[in-house]
Structure formats: structure tokens, C-alpha cells
TILOVO-881422 format. One line per field, with one value per residue (C-alpha): chain; x, z, y. Coordinates in nm, 3 decimals. Example, Ala and Ser with C-alpha at 12.3 -4.5 7.8 and 13.67 -1.06 7.14 Angstrom:
BEGIN
chain: [A;A]
east: [1.230;1.367]
up: [0.780;0.714]
north: [-0.450;-0.106]
This chain:
BEGIN
chain: [A;A;A;A;A;A;A;A;A;A;A;A;A;A;A;A;A;A;A;A;A;A;A;A;A;A;A;A;A;A;A;A;A;A;A;A;A;A;A;A;A;A;A;A;A;A;A;A;A;A;A;A;A;A;A;A;A;A;A;A;A;A;A;A;A;A;A;A;A;A;A;A;A;A;A;A;A;A;A;A;A;A;A;A;A;A;A;A;A;A;A;A;A;A;A;A;A;A;A;A;A;A;A;A;A;A;A;A;A;A;A;A;A;A;A;A;A;A;A;A;A;A;A;A;A;A;A;A;A;A;A;A;A;A;A;A;A;A;A;A;A;A;A;A;A;A;A;A;A;A;A;A;A;A;A;A;A;A;A;A;A;A;A;A;A;A;A;A;A;A;A;A;A;A;A;A;A;A;A;A;A;A;A;A;A;A;A;A;A;A;A;A;A;A;A;A;A;A;A;A;A;A;A;A;A;A;A;A;A;A;A;A;A;A;A;A;A;A;A;A;A;A;A;A;A;A;A;A;A;A;A;A;A;A;A;A;A;A;A;A;A;A;A;A;A;A;A;A;A;A;A;A;A;A;A;A;A;A;A;A;A;A;A;A;A;A;A;A;A;A;A;A;A;A;A;A;A;A;A;A;A;A;A;A;A;A;A;A;A;A;A;A;A;A;A;A;A;A;A;A;A;A;A;A;A;A;A;A;A;A;A;A;A;A;A;A;A;A;A;A;A;A;A;A;A;A;A;A;A;A;A;A;A;A;A;A;A;A;A;A;A;A;A;A;A;A;A;A;A;A;A;A;A;A;A;A;A;A;A;A;A;A;A;A;A;A;A;A;A;A;A;A;A;A;A;A;A;A;A;A;A;A;A;A;A;A;A;A;A;A;A;A;A;A;A;A;A;A;A;A;A;A;A;A;A;A;A;A;A;A;A;A;A;A;A;A;A;A;A;A;A;A;A;A;A;A;A;A;A;A;A;A;A;A;A;A;A;A;A;A;A;A;A;A;A;A;A;A;A;A;A;A;A;A;A;A;A;A;A;A;A;A;A;A;A;A;A;A;A;A;A;A;A;A;A;A;A;A;A;A;A;A;A;A;A;A;A;A;A;A;A;A;A;A;A;A;A;A;A;A;A;A;A;A;A;A;A;A]
east: [0.000;0.137;0.100;0.176;0.237;0.335;0.380;0.513;0.522;0.544;0.614;0.600;0.652;0.613;0.713;0.486;0.279;0.308;0.103;0.159;0.238;0.355;0.092;0.083;-0.117;-0.094;-0.249;-0.336;-0.314;-0.648;-0.824;-0.976;-0.847;-1.002;-0.805;-1.061;-1.019;-1.135;-1.012;-0.650;-0.616;-0.305;-0.446;-0.311;0.021;0.062;-0.008;0.225;0.494;0.412;0.421;0.761;0.647;0.749;1.021;0.922;1.119;1.073;0.929;0.976;0.794;0.789;0.670;0.598;0.791;1.104;1.211;1.228;1.335;1.090;1.282;1.043;0.733;0.949;1.080;0.717;0.621;0.915;0.778;0.432;0.270;0.049;-0.147;-0.454;-0.449;-0.760;-0.685;-0.594;-0.248;-0.354;-0.252;-0.585;-0.483;-0.323;-0.511;-0.579;-0.289;-0.043;-0.122;-0.085;0.251;0.398;0.750;0.722;0.681;0.728;0.960;1.001;1.292;1.367;1.007;0.708;0.509;0.166;-0.029;0.131;0.055;-0.308;-0.356;-0.204;-0.410;-0.734;-0.664;-0.595;-0.911;-1.125;-0.967;-1.065;-1.403;-1.289;-1.447;-1.204;-1.145;-0.764;-0.776;-1.004;-0.871;-0.874;-1.053;-1.342;-1.414;-1.606;-1.445;-1.540;-1.362;-1.056;-1.036;-1.040;-0.749;-0.558;-0.633;-0.518;-0.198;-0.109;-0.202;0.006;0.306;0.243;0.090;-0.022;-0.113;-0.338;-0.384;-0.710;-0.724;-1.087;-1.185;-1.560;-1.541;-1.604;-1.823;-2.196;-2.386;-2.388;-2.010;-1.956;-2.142;-1.928;-1.608;-1.709;-1.742;-1.400;-1.245;-1.395;-1.259;-0.913;-0.928;-1.041;-0.724;-0.508;-0.458;-0.480;-0.633;-0.595;-0.899;-0.867;-1.218;-1.453;-1.772;-1.887;-2.153;-1.893;-1.655;-1.930;-2.024;-1.681;-1.408;-1.277;-1.098;-1.057;-0.780;-0.901;-0.672;-0.757;-0.545;-0.240;-0.264;-0.372;-0.688;-0.712;-0.794;-1.135;-1.295;-1.591;-1.839;-1.760;-1.835;-2.111;-2.139;-2.211;-1.902;-1.675;-1.809;-1.741;-1.393;-1.309;-1.436;-1.391;-1.755;-2.103;-2.222;-2.583;-2.666;-2.999;-3.010;-3.242;-3.443;-3.773;-4.020;-3.932;-4.126;-4.067;-4.127;-4.071;-3.909;-3.533;-3.429;-3.660;-3.553;-3.784;-3.756;-3.375;-3.168;-2.793;-2.572;-2.239;-1.929;-2.072;-2.384;-2.598;-2.870;-2.785;-3.049;-3.380;-3.652;-3.592;-3.811;-3.718;-3.797;-3.616;-3.770;-3.625;-3.621;-3.610;-3.351;-3.430;-3.239;-3.150;-3.148;-3.030;-2.790;-2.464;-2.475;-2.841;-2.769;-2.728;-2.363;-2.447;-2.750;-2.537;-2.266;-2.532;-2.679;-2.332;-2.212;-1.949;-2.120;-2.357;-2.727;-2.861;-3.210;-3.451;-3.409;-3.246;-3.366;-3.223;-3.468;-3.633;-3.297;-3.215;-2.871;-2.880;-2.531;-2.376;-2.009;-1.937;-1.834;-2.153;-2.360;-2.174;-2.228;-2.600;-2.625;-2.522;-2.264;-2.140;-1.975;-1.850;-1.863;-1.496;-1.309;-0.973;-1.098;-1.343;-1.298;-0.933;-0.607;-0.404;-0.066;-0.205;-0.197;-0.521;-0.567;-0.582;-0.817;-1.066;-1.107;-1.112;-1.468;-1.410;-1.038;-1.109;-1.356;-1.302;-1.148;-0.930;-0.833;-0.803;-0.724;-0.617;-0.370;-0.433;-0.450;-0.289;-0.342;-0.723;-0.712;-0.527;-0.730;-1.048;-0.895;-0.788;-1.141;-1.306;-1.044;-1.122;-1.501;-1.507;-1.231;-1.012;-0.709;-0.400;-0.058;-0.124;-0.300;0.009;0.007;-0.064;-0.416;-0.282;-0.105;-0.438;-0.640;-0.935;-1.185;-1.010;-0.991;-1.368;-1.428;-1.225;-1.443;-1.763;-1.649;-1.579;-1.913;-2.145;-1.974;-2.095;-2.458;-2.586;-2.953;-2.898;-2.647;-2.574;-2.407;-2.288;-2.162;-2.079;-1.985;-1.787;-1.480;-1.584;-1.596;-1.912;-1.826;-1.765;-2.078;-2.288;-2.134;-2.196;-2.556;-2.622;-2.466;-2.697;-2.998;-2.876;-2.865;-3.217;-3.341;-3.190;-3.421;-3.171;-3.256;-3.043;-3.006;-2.833;-2.702;-2.577;-2.535;-2.581;-2.950;-2.945;-2.807;-3.079;-3.351;-3.205;-3.135;-3.385;-3.727;-3.827;-3.662;-3.650;-3.562;-3.364;-3.363;-3.228;-3.201;-3.551;-3.712;-3.940;-4.075;-4.108;-4.147;-4.132;-3.866;-4.126;-4.341;-4.070;-3.775;-3.448;-3.620;-3.883;-3.623;-3.402;-3.687;-3.769;-3.400;-3.396;-3.682;-3.985;-4.311;-4.254;-4.616;-4.544;-4.351;-4.443;-4.656;-4.612]
up: [0.000;-0.096;0.181;0.133;0.507;0.766;1.134;1.292;1.670;1.756;2.120;2.238;2.601;2.791;3.155;3.361;3.067;2.774;2.502;2.232;2.341;2.049;1.796;1.430;1.160;0.787;0.523;0.177;-0.128;-0.210;0.118;0.398;0.714;1.047;1.369;1.645;2.020;2.335;2.431;2.534;2.382;2.188;1.836;1.784;1.945;1.698;1.402;1.542;1.530;1.163;1.092;1.261;1.557;1.797;1.774;1.880;2.141;1.943;1.615;1.252;0.982;0.616;0.324;0.006;0.154;0.235;0.596;0.676;0.962;0.993;1.201;1.159;0.964;0.672;0.635;0.644;0.373;0.158;0.187;0.074;0.421;0.526;0.848;0.925;1.303;1.523;1.625;1.310;1.255;1.071;1.104;1.127;0.981;0.676;0.359;0.252;0.007;0.258;0.503;0.244;0.108;0.449;0.461;0.099;-0.086;-0.466;-0.540;-0.827;-0.845;-0.479;-0.362;-0.303;-0.621;-0.457;-0.788;-0.908;-0.571;-0.575;-0.924;-0.826;-0.506;-0.684;-0.942;-0.665;-0.482;-0.795;-0.886;-0.551;-0.519;-0.211;-0.324;-0.127;-0.211;-0.229;-0.154;0.157;0.505;0.751;1.013;0.767;0.675;0.857;1.058;0.781;0.523;0.750;0.756;0.375;0.382;0.602;0.351;0.066;0.259;0.258;-0.111;-0.208;-0.049;-0.258;0.002;-0.118;0.233;0.439;0.815;0.927;1.308;1.430;1.117;1.188;1.555;1.476;1.164;1.109;0.962;0.620;0.634;0.740;0.427;0.213;0.380;0.299;-0.069;-0.056;0.095;-0.183;-0.449;-0.288;-0.299;-0.664;-0.736;-0.592;-0.239;0.080;0.406;0.775;0.962;1.340;1.483;1.739;1.546;1.468;1.213;1.006;1.015;0.888;0.619;0.491;0.574;0.428;0.737;1.101;1.356;1.717;1.995;2.365;2.643;2.416;2.285;1.940;1.975;1.608;1.250;1.098;0.756;0.778;0.599;0.859;1.172;1.339;1.537;1.854;1.810;1.742;2.048;2.282;2.131;2.179;2.536;2.663;2.769;2.620;2.548;2.546;2.253;2.402;2.708;2.972;3.152;3.328;3.187;3.285;3.559;3.480;3.765;3.793;3.513;3.570;3.246;3.086;2.769;2.622;2.289;2.284;2.014;1.980;1.722;1.584;1.528;1.194;1.375;1.212;1.424;1.474;1.745;1.649;1.909;2.051;2.330;2.526;2.865;3.038;3.353;3.651;3.593;3.213;2.934;2.646;2.327;2.103;1.747;1.450;1.159;1.259;1.202;1.294;1.613;1.867;1.943;1.995;2.208;2.444;2.458;2.552;2.829;2.974;2.960;2.689;2.457;2.514;2.422;2.216;2.371;2.547;2.880;3.021;3.364;3.582;3.860;3.826;3.858;3.556;3.436;3.103;3.019;3.353;3.344;3.302;3.669;3.792;3.566;3.700;4.060;3.986;3.947;3.590;3.462;3.103;2.905;2.614;2.248;2.200;2.481;2.400;2.371;2.664;2.860;2.957;3.020;2.814;2.977;3.332;3.502;3.457;3.839;3.836;3.535;3.739;3.989;3.736;3.839;4.215;4.282;4.453;4.700;5.017;5.068;4.758;4.854;5.173;5.181;4.817;4.876;4.690;4.891;4.649;4.879;4.862;4.488;4.397;4.634;4.465;4.121;4.206;4.323;4.004;3.773;3.928;3.921;3.557;3.438;3.301;3.158;3.259;3.397;3.702;3.819;3.734;3.361;3.143;2.998;2.642;2.686;2.731;2.441;2.327;2.485;2.822;2.812;2.758;3.050;3.278;3.183;3.231;3.575;3.681;3.561;3.679;4.019;4.116;4.093;3.917;3.881;3.503;3.310;2.955;2.763;2.417;2.211;2.537;2.368;2.079;2.028;2.287;2.235;2.282;2.638;2.742;2.558;2.749;3.077;2.995;2.884;3.213;3.403;3.223;3.314;3.676;3.690;3.547;3.803;4.083;3.968;3.760;3.430;3.136;2.798;2.552;2.224;1.981;1.607;1.655;1.589;1.737;2.061;2.065;2.008;2.258;2.554;2.531;2.694;2.467;2.150;2.061;1.693;1.609;1.259;1.151;1.511;1.622;1.792;1.515;1.678;2.010;1.966;2.182;2.076;2.068;1.825;1.567;1.381;1.213;0.881;1.032;1.253;0.948;0.765;1.065;1.100;0.734;0.800;0.668;0.864;1.057;1.168;1.407;1.622;1.988;1.958;2.272]
north: [0.000;0.344;0.599;0.969;1.012;0.750;0.838;0.522;0.461;0.832;0.923;1.285;1.384;1.709;1.763;1.538;1.411;1.166;1.336;1.071;0.716;0.499;0.620;0.515;0.700;0.624;0.853;0.723;0.949;1.113;1.030;1.233;1.067;1.168;1.189;1.140;1.178;1.356;1.703;1.665;1.315;1.425;1.485;1.838;1.743;1.455;1.683;1.950;1.679;1.615;1.990;2.030;2.241;1.961;1.697;1.342;1.147;0.823;0.698;0.790;0.987;0.885;1.098;0.898;0.605;0.807;0.857;1.231;1.456;1.749;2.003;2.300;2.416;2.535;2.179;2.055;2.307;2.191;1.835;1.952;1.945;2.241;2.295;2.504;2.556;2.563;2.922;3.110;3.260;3.578;3.944;4.131;4.473;4.300;4.205;3.847;3.863;4.015;3.734;3.458;3.574;3.664;3.519;3.407;3.736;3.762;4.057;4.299;4.546;4.478;4.546;4.319;4.256;4.270;4.282;3.957;3.793;3.912;3.768;3.430;3.410;3.500;3.228;2.972;3.078;3.039;2.704;2.548;2.724;2.919;3.251;3.469;3.836;3.867;4.242;4.229;4.307;4.015;4.232;4.284;3.920;3.645;3.363;3.118;3.334;3.364;2.986;2.979;3.225;2.977;2.698;2.923;2.998;2.626;2.585;2.891;2.719;2.407;2.174;1.830;1.715;1.943;1.906;2.072;2.112;2.132;2.329;2.336;2.442;2.809;2.771;2.805;2.504;2.679;2.734;2.371;2.250;2.483;2.355;1.996;2.096;2.265;1.951;1.736;1.973;1.953;1.571;1.585;1.790;1.512;1.646;1.434;1.560;1.479;1.612;1.657;1.659;1.512;1.584;1.233;1.327;1.511;1.214;0.982;1.233;1.344;1.090;0.764;0.629;0.729;0.676;0.693;0.824;0.793;0.944;0.962;0.605;0.484;0.273;0.172;0.273;0.195;0.227;0.466;0.231;-0.039;0.166;0.370;0.693;0.491;0.270;0.571;0.756;0.463;0.402;0.769;0.808;0.452;0.412;0.431;0.785;0.904;1.134;1.242;1.460;1.319;1.583;1.626;1.883;2.239;2.416;2.785;3.029;3.406;3.609;3.651;3.825;4.078;4.263;4.527;4.710;4.677;4.847;4.789;4.961;4.842;5.056;5.177;5.312;5.042;4.874;4.506;4.447;4.610;4.652;4.306;4.162;3.849;3.691;3.405;3.259;3.076;2.701;2.706;2.688;2.922;2.837;3.133;2.999;3.201;3.214;3.385;3.759;3.818;4.010;3.732;3.819;4.188;4.094;3.885;4.151;4.409;4.189;4.116;4.477;4.418;4.665;4.958;4.946;5.237;5.224;4.989;4.811;4.497;4.385;4.108;4.012;4.357;4.537;4.755;4.642;4.830;4.966;4.865;4.759;4.385;4.356;4.528;4.297;3.992;4.102;4.143;3.765;3.685;3.434;3.430;3.153;3.368;3.276;3.377;3.204;3.365;3.721;3.726;3.403;3.368;3.549;3.304;3.366;3.333;2.990;2.798;2.809;3.190;3.194;2.992;3.280;3.567;3.660;3.641;3.702;4.039;3.884;3.679;3.425;3.486;3.839;4.042;4.415;4.392;4.106;3.778;3.456;3.210;2.911;2.960;3.041;2.721;2.502;2.625;2.570;2.213;2.126;2.262;2.109;1.771;1.815;1.927;1.690;1.971;1.787;1.986;1.882;2.105;2.424;2.633;2.551;2.861;2.857;2.877;2.540;2.355;2.214;2.428;2.190;2.196;2.576;2.571;2.332;2.562;2.864;2.665;2.545;2.904;3.040;2.761;2.733;3.082;2.961;3.274;3.371;3.386;3.175;3.287;3.006;3.117;2.822;2.636;2.308;2.457;2.241;1.980;1.603;1.396;1.294;1.655;1.774;1.520;1.647;2.017;1.957;1.778;2.073;2.320;2.107;2.082;2.463;2.479;2.228;2.440;2.721;2.917;3.083;2.967;3.141;2.907;3.049;2.787;2.740;2.363;2.306;1.957;2.108;2.376;2.114;1.867;2.098;2.387;2.401;2.689;2.822;3.192;3.239;3.554;3.700;4.039;4.161;4.060;3.760;3.635;3.317;3.136;2.760;2.447;2.192;1.912;2.114;2.184;2.027;2.131;2.206;2.438;2.608;2.658;2.833;3.054;3.142;3.244;3.489;3.305;3.291;3.613;3.631;3.346;3.594;3.589;3.276;3.065]
């Protein structure tokens, strides 16, 4: 069998942890090969070894049958290996073209020939159906488009093997479908793809084979036609996983969050939230369903104090919290699992233990007369890390060293532990594996059953339908429908999210 890439018996260690323990992965030419595992199982580490960011302690790598030594990413690029990282490596003020040619600039008379580069990049984009504007600024394009820029960056450098690390974690359902088409067009052009993911439906839909990793060890490689979602889930987690959240019917009580006639403007003075009305009651989970870009991000930022409202009111248990600072909002009884965990959820260079008290570090017992009590801080962190199964070498490890899913679990532990009156969970399971998703869903339901109000914003329609007691559909900055999960389905929700059937607005 001819393999384009062979990683044979790879071992990679970090202080106090074996990330990859004797793992073998073999990639055939022209296949999409999934690398499946829990958060922190060692998937990204293994691919960082292939891309030359890490050097393995043991094992060998072969490219087209030849043993190679990949000392750095430039060596990987020279061998035709490109990687699109989970958190993009783009310079926001630069254009698409400037980002793609960075470090590899075509020159003319001693200067950068930007026109030639733009032409080449536009041709590449059109050839693979990426539909990227080579002259656009990174700061002005969507997350989905930024990912396409990262793919273009690897193609521009001549990659024949593409490693995609959790590529769908930040995408809307529409963008995920488009990415699948792009992957198929890459395969049709003779490329080979390694897809790091823990989204089982996507593996079944897009991949040819899958290698499962659990706690740093290779569990095995399976052909997709010969396996099932249930089998893959149990191989990945090491136990049976329930895909349906078990919960008793909600018993909503008094209104906790009351939003009336809310308007929010963006930096261009354009209304993104337009006269929106929404209630969330104690003891219920309200799912906020909408296509990305319809005002849900701005709505949550306004509730949490991250952005100012233009007009209207936001009340939390009858207290007006409109335009209060984030800390004042938090102290009023609100917890927030943010959509962007790096921008709003963590201080990446702080130890994970200190991140876990970011909302309470100035209060007793963590602080007295302005002096931090590190003993109390780290004791609290250890307890939450254990309860929420945050995989980290220790509490002193910087947050940025954890996998995306473990960063997310740390944020969720911090926010839920404070037992707020209102829990806002924006994309709470983004980047989490099935075992962790099951755990988080159960935590949200536990909060509901304790009489808390929960507002869940998610682009995963199956999550909205599975966890919510009531679904508020947002379109063009307004709530256009209120529906019960048992009375609707993905197709009807999709239509409502696209703006059809507006007269259903407000129907209970």
C-alpha cells in the first residue's frame, strides 16, 4: 500500500505528561483521514509533530515512503505538508494577500510585487471554489472566510497534504457545508487531508478512514463504511455515550431576564439588534437559534455589559442592568460563558488556576485588603479542575497550553460554580468532544433544576432542540418566533432562522 504520510510509533513527552504514546497513523493518497479523540487526547500534538512544531522522542515519519526529519514548519512546507491551526495565525490589519505571502513574498525590483501575488491568489481561490477576495482586510471578513485564507496559505506554499485542526469548531452550519465541498474539491485535485475533529456526524459524512486516539494512545484505525457513530463515540471516550439529554419537563417560575424594545448599534452606527423583546424565567432553558450575524452576538454583549445598548431596557430580577459595566452585571447575578473564549474568557498567559477565579479574585477568601490569597485560589482551582475533568498537567500551567476543549471546560467550571440567577451560555460546547458535551448539557440542566434561568445560544440546531425548553428564533435583530422543541424540527427552525413565517412571532 502506498501511503503519502506515515507516522510510525510516535512518542511525544512534555514535563509530567506523555502526550503521544507509540501512535501510528498512515495517510493514503487522495483520502480524507479523520483523527478522532477527546479534548486533550493528543491529536493536535501529533499533528504539530508532523508539521515540525514539535520533535518526537521516538518513532519515525515517512513521506511517500522516504524517511524524513521534519525540524520545523518550513521543512514541512518543503515536503508539501500544510497545516490550518484551530486558532488562526492571521494578522488582522493585513489584507488576505499580505497574510498569504507573508515570509514568501514575490519581489520585483527589490520590492514586493503585490499585484502579481493578488492575481495568483485570486486564481488559486477560484480554482478550488474558495471565493475569497484577495484584496479584503482580515478584520473585515467572517471567521469562515478567515479559515479559507488559512487553507489558501497552505495551497500557495504548494501543500499536497493538508492538516485541518478542528476546522468546523467556529463555523456556522452553512459554512460547514461549504467547507465539505471545498475539501472534496481539494481531494479531486489530488490532495490528501488529515482532519482533526470530534464531530462524529462530520466524520461519517466526509471521511474515508478514522484513527481513534484515547489518552495519548492509538486505539485503532477503521474504515468509515464499517463503523457507526455509537461505536466511534465509545472508542473515543472509553464508555457508552448518550446522545440524548435526559431531563424532566421544565417548571418555569418568575421572570429573571426581561428585555424590552432593545436596540444595539455596531461601530458603523448600524442597528444590529432592532426593538428586541425576550424573557427568560427561573427554571427554564431558552435556546437562542439564528444564523450567525443576525444580532445574537451583539444581544449577548449588551446583556453582559461588553457593549452599550442604544435604547430599550435589560432587567435582571427587576434590577435595571442596562449599560452597567461587566463587573456590575456579573455582581447582579449573571454568569457568562462567552462565544470567544480567547478574547473574553481567559487570560491566556495566566496559570489555569488563576483563570478559574477571574470573576471572584477580589472577593473573600481569595483576597483580603487587596492582597491575593494564592493558597485559597489554587485550592479552589484544584477542586473545580477535578469536578469538571479539566485535563491539565497542574494548576500552574498557562491557559494557552491547554487544548481548546479543556480551556472551555475551565471557563464553564468558573461560571457555573458561582450559581448565578442567570447563566448565559454562548456556544458552550464549541470544540468539545461527545463525552464533554454530554457532561456540559447535564450541568446546564442541573442549573435549570436548581431554579436558575439559562439562555443558551448555539449554532448547533441539534443542541438547541435537545437541551432547550423553549426556542427563541432571532432574525435580523428581532425575535421572530417562540417555539417548543417538541413542536418543531431542524427544517422548520431553518426556515424561521432564514426569516420566513414572521407572523409566528411571539406565539407561545
